[in-house]
C-alpha positions as CSV (number, residue, x, y, z in Angstrom):
1,M,0.1,0.3,0.2
2,L,2.8,2.5,0.8
3,K,4.1,1.5,-2.6
4,K,1.3,2.8,-4.2
5,I,0.6,6.0,-2.4
6,T,4.4,6.7,-3.1
7,L,4.0,5.6,-7.1
8,L,0.8,7.9,-7.1
9,F,2.7,10.9,-5.7
10,L,5.1,10.7,-8.1
11,V,2.6,10.5,-11.2
12,L,1.2,13.7,-10.0
13,F,4.5,15.3,-8.7
14,A,5.6,14.6,-12.5
15,L,2.1,15.8,-13.7
16,K,2.6,18.9,-12.3
17,S,6.1,19.5,-13.1
18,D,4.9,18.5,-17.0
19,A,2.1,21.3,-16.4
20,Q,4.4,24.0,-16.2
21,N,6.2,23.0,-19.1
22,Y,4.5,23.9,-22.3
23,N,5.7,22.6,-25.7
24,N,4.9,23.1,-29.3
25,I,2.5,26.3,-28.4
26,L,2.4,27.1,-31.9
27,N,4.3,26.1,-35.2
28,Y,4.7,29.4,-37.7
29,A,5.9,28.9,-41.0
30,I,6.1,31.3,-43.9
31,S,7.5,30.9,-47.4
32,G,7.2,34.2,-48.8
33,Y,8.1,37.8,-46.8
34,P,5.9,38.8,-44.3
35,T,4.2,42.5,-45.3
36,N,4.6,43.5,-41.5
37,G,5.9,40.9,-38.9
38,V,5.0,38.1,-37.5
39,K,2.5,39.0,-34.4
40,I,2.4,36.5,-31.8
41,K,-1.0,36.6,-29.9
42,T,-0.9,34.7,-26.7
43,N,-3.0,34.2,-23.8
44,M,-1.5,35.2,-21.0
45,P,-3.0,38.2,-19.1
46,F,-1.4,41.6,-19.1
47,A,-1.5,41.9,-15.6
48,P,0.3,42.0,-12.9
49,G,1.5,39.8,-10.3
50,L,0.6,36.9,-12.0
51,H,3.2,35.1,-13.7
52,M,6.2,34.9,-15.2
53,P,6.8,33.4,-18.2
54,T,10.3,32.1,-20.3
55,I,9.4,31.5,-23.8
56,N,11.3,30.1,-26.0
57,I,11.5,30.4,-30.0
58,N,13.3,28.2,-31.9
59,G,13.6,27.8,-36.1
60,Y,15.1,28.5,-39.0
61,S,15.3,31.9,-41.1
62,Y,16.3,31.1,-44.5
63,G,16.3,35.0,-45.1
64,A,18.5,36.2,-42.2
65,K,20.9,33.3,-42.9
66,G,20.6,31.5,-39.8
67,S,18.7,29.6,-36.2
68,I,16.3,31.4,-34.7
69,N,17.3,30.6,-30.9
70,L,15.3,33.3,-28.6
71,T,14.7,33.0,-25.0
72,I,12.8,36.0,-23.7
73,V,11.7,36.5,-20.1
74,Y,9.5,39.1,-18.2
75,Y,7.4,40.3,-15.3
76,I,4.4,42.5,-15.2
77,Y,4.7,45.0,-12.7
78,S,2.5,47.8,-11.9
79,N,2.6,51.1,-9.5
80,P,2.6,49.9,-5.6
81,A,0.4,53.3,-5.0
82,D,-2.2,51.9,-7.4
83,F,-1.3,48.7,-7.8
84,N,-5.0,47.6,-9.8
85,N,-5.2,50.5,-12.1
86,P,-4.7,49.2,-15.2
87,A,-3.2,52.8,-16.5
88,N,-0.6,51.8,-14.3
89,Y,0.6,48.1,-15.9
90,Y,4.1,47.8,-17.4
91,F,6.6,45.2,-18.4
92,H,8.9,45.1,-16.2
93,E,12.3,44.1,-16.9
94,P,12.1,42.3,-20.2
95,Y,15.2,40.5,-22.1
96,V,15.7,38.5,-24.7
97,S,18.8,36.8,-25.8
98,S,20.2,35.1,-28.5
99,S,22.3,31.7,-29.1
100,G,21.1,31.4,-33.0
101,G,22.4,33.5,-35.4
102,S,19.2,35.5,-35.9
103,T,18.2,38.6,-33.6
104,P,15.6,40.2,-34.9
105,V,13.9,42.9,-33.1
106,V,11.4,41.8,-30.5
107,N,8.6,43.7,-29.1
108,L,6.1,42.9,-26.2
109,S,2.9,45.0,-26.1
110,N,-1.0,44.6,-24.3
111,E,-3.7,44.1,-26.9
112,G,-7.1,43.5,-25.5
113,G,-5.9,42.9,-21.9
114,K,-3.8,39.7,-23.6
115,V,0.1,40.0,-24.1
116,V,1.8,40.0,-27.7
117,I,5.1,39.1,-29.1
118,Y,5.7,41.3,-32.0
119,I,8.9,40.0,-34.2
120,N,10.0,43.3,-36.0
121,D,11.1,40.6,-38.8
122,K,10.1,40.7,-42.6
123,S,13.1,37.7,-43.8
124,Y,12.3,35.4,-46.3
125,Y,11.2,31.9,-45.8
126,Q,11.1,31.2,-41.3
127,R,9.9,28.3,-39.7
128,F,9.9,28.3,-35.9
129,T,7.8,26.8,-32.7
130,V,7.1,28.5,-29.5
131,S,7.3,27.1,-26.3
132,A,7.0,28.3,-23.3
133,Y,7.8,27.4,-19.2
134,S,5.7,29.4,-16.4
135,M,5.9,29.2,-12.8
136,G,4.0,32.6,-11.3
137,M,1.9,32.7,-8.7
138,S,-1.5,32.3,-10.9
139,D,-0.6,30.5,-13.6
140,S,-3.2,28.9,-15.2
141,P,-3.1,25.9,-18.3
142,T,-5.4,27.3,-20.7
143,W,-3.0,31.2,-20.9
144,F,-0.9,28.4,-22.9
145,Q,-3.2,27.1,-25.4
146,G,-4.9,28.6,-28.6
147,W,-2.2,31.2,-29.4
148,T,-2.0,32.2,-33.0
149,T,-0.1,34.3,-35.7
150,A,-1.0,37.1,-37.6
151,D,0.9,39.2,-40.7
152,E,-0.2,42.8,-39.0
153,P,0.9,45.6,-37.6
154,L,1.4,45.9,-34.1
155,T,-1.1,48.3,-32.4
156,G,-1.2,47.8,-29.0
157,T,-0.5,49.4,-26.0
158,K,2.4,49.5,-23.1
159,T,4.4,48.5,-26.5
160,V,8.2,47.8,-25.1
161,E,11.3,47.1,-27.6
162,V,13.3,44.2,-25.7
163,P,16.6,44.6,-25.4
164,Y,19.5,41.6,-26.1
165,K,21.5,40.6,-22.9
166,N,23.8,37.8,-23.2
167,S,26.2,36.7,-20.7
168,F,28.9,34.5,-20.7
169,K,31.3,33.2,-18.1
170,G,34.8,32.7,-19.4
171,D,36.6,32.9,-22.6
172,V,34.6,33.7,-25.8
173,Y,36.8,32.7,-29.1
174,L,35.6,34.0,-32.1
175,S,36.8,32.4,-36.0
176,G,39.8,33.3,-37.4
177,N,41.8,33.9,-34.6
178,G,40.1,36.3,-32.4
179,I,38.7,36.2,-28.6
180,W,36.7,37.7,-26.2
181,N,38.1,36.8,-23.0
182,K,36.7,36.6,-18.9
183,E,39.0,40.4,-18.4
184,G,36.7,42.2,-21.2
185,N,39.7,42.4,-23.5
186,V,39.0,41.7,-27.4
187,G,41.7,40.1,-29.8
188,I,41.3,40.7,-33.4
189,G,43.9,38.4,-35.1
190,T,45.2,37.5,-31.8
191,N,44.2,35.4,-28.6
192,V,45.8,36.9,-26.0
193,P,45.2,40.3,-26.0
194,K,46.3,43.1,-23.4
195,E,44.3,46.0,-23.8
196,R,40.9,46.4,-24.1
197,L,41.1,46.1,-28.0
198,S,44.0,44.3,-29.4
199,V,44.4,44.0,-33.2
200,N,47.0,42.0,-34.9
201,G,46.2,43.2,-38.6
202,N,45.1,46.8,-40.7
203,I,43.0,49.1,-39.1
204,R,41.0,51.6,-41.6
205,A,38.5,53.7,-40.5
206,R,36.6,56.9,-41.5
207,E,37.1,58.8,-38.3
208,V,39.2,57.8,-35.3
209,K,38.4,60.2,-32.1
210,V,41.1,59.7,-29.2
211,E,40.5,61.8,-25.9
212,S,43.4,63.6,-24.0
213,G,42.6,65.0,-20.7
214,N,46.5,66.9,-20.6
215,W,46.3,69.1,-24.3
216,P,49.5,71.2,-24.4
217,D,47.9,74.4,-23.9
218,Y,50.9,74.7,-20.8
219,V,53.5,75.6,-23.2
220,F,51.9,79.3,-23.6
221,K,51.6,79.6,-20.3
222,K,54.7,82.1,-18.1
223,D,56.0,79.8,-16.1
224,Y,56.7,77.2,-18.7
225,N,60.2,76.3,-19.0
226,V,61.7,76.1,-23.1
227,L,64.7,74.9,-23.9
228,S,67.3,76.6,-25.8
229,L,68.1,75.4,-29.3
230,N,71.7,74.7,-28.2
231,E,70.0,72.4,-24.6
232,I,68.1,70.8,-28.1
233,E,71.0,70.3,-30.2
234,N,73.0,68.9,-27.1
235,H,70.0,66.6,-26.4
236,I,69.8,65.4,-29.8
237,Q,73.7,64.5,-30.1
238,E,73.7,62.2,-27.2
239,K,70.5,60.6,-27.5
240,G,69.4,61.0,-31.3
241,H,65.8,62.1,-30.7
242,L,63.8,65.1,-29.9
243,P,63.6,66.0,-25.8
244,G,59.9,64.5,-24.8
245,I,59.3,62.0,-27.7
246,P,60.4,58.6,-27.4
247,S,63.0,56.9,-29.8
248,A,62.6,54.6,-31.8
249,K,63.3,51.7,-30.0
250,E,61.0,52.5,-27.4
251,V,58.4,52.8,-29.9
252,K,59.3,49.2,-31.6
253,E,59.2,47.7,-28.1
254,K,56.3,49.4,-26.8
255,G,54.1,50.9,-29.1
256,L,52.4,54.2,-30.1
257,D,50.1,56.0,-27.9
258,L,47.9,57.5,-30.3
259,G,46.7,60.8,-27.9
260,E,50.0,61.4,-26.4
261,M,52.1,61.1,-29.4
262,N,49.7,63.6,-30.9
263,A,49.6,66.0,-27.5
264,K,53.8,65.7,-27.9
265,L,53.5,66.7,-31.0
266,L,51.8,69.7,-30.4
267,E,54.1,70.6,-27.5
268,K,56.9,70.4,-29.8
269,I,54.6,72.7,-32.4
270,E,53.9,75.4,-29.5
271,E,57.5,75.3,-28.6
272,L,58.7,76.0,-32.0
273,T,56.2,78.6,-32.5
274,L,57.5,80.6,-29.3
275,Y,61.0,80.4,-31.4
276,L,59.8,81.9,-34.1
277,I,57.9,84.2,-31.9
278,K,61.1,85.2,-30.4
279,E,63.3,84.9,-33.7
280,N,60.7,87.3,-35.0
281,K,61.0,89.8,-32.6
282,L,65.1,89.7,-32.8
283,N,64.6,90.3,-36.5
284,I,62.4,93.5,-36.0
285,E,65.0,95.0,-33.6
286,N,67.8,94.2,-35.5
287,Q,65.8,96.1,-38.6
288,R,65.4,98.6,-36.4
289,K,68.9,99.2,-35.1
290,L,70.2,98.7,-38.8
291,M,67.3,101.5,-40.1
292,E,69.2,104.1,-37.1
293,Q,72.7,102.9,-38.2
294,E,71.5,103.9,-42.1
295,E,70.1,106.9,-40.5
296,K,73.2,108.3,-38.8
297,I,75.2,106.6,-41.8
298,Q,73.4,109.3,-44.4
299,V,74.0,112.2,-41.6
300,L,77.6,111.6,-41.5
301,M,77.7,111.2,-45.3
302,K,76.3,114.6,-46.0
303,K,78.9,116.3,-43.7
304,I,81.2,114.9,-45.3
305,E,80.1,115.9,-49.0
306,K,79.8,119.6,-47.5
307,P,82.6,122.2,-48.8
């Protein structure tokens, strides 16, 4: 008798467990292009505190040239101050993750008090099946029956675009000798990135913006010490490069910091500008002295020429 009771308990437990998993709620297939997108009309109520579903969409998208493997989670909540007012209901922290090759835009919406999942995608030749798991406060198996799809615009309220969120533990290896490691560094052409982005190869870009917090306007301050040309000449003869500029050996061994180097080059340009300004002042002074001497010479010449 005890064995029969135990067996009955196990059967009931298994039935209860299976009731929380809803497989093949609907199957979708299209051989052309959807005009609007794929609207999945569920029977889950748009009401707070009733369920926390996990919805899986698995299949294949020929147009996107990849598998469909989406997992959608969300929770419906409300303003605690007026919890039962439908105007305050909203999708709380919805997320979608993907392990497939197709990542379409996914929306959640409320249509007629029921949750709508909208695949905002017009890819050619799609096939997928929808399953779900839910263990909320008041789940009902009928909520996971009678789901349908429609090719029509999204017209509901409280509509949100569900952000993608994938988390990985450990390293993610990329084809073509690349990696996104657990420290957050990305390597392209290398599997041992030491910086946030390490590229072993060529980079082509329309624009590169480098931020620098120490731009060398300090060169124009009165207390800035500008080396004399003799000091610079001595440094070049001794070191083989300009003061403050890394040597060829350092660049070969350690690479070049673009932001830092641009600042150093500007520093040298500003110092050169100061040299030119100084030289220009000396030239003006010399010209003034030459003109004064010329005037004196002319006066003397006139005195000599008088009989």
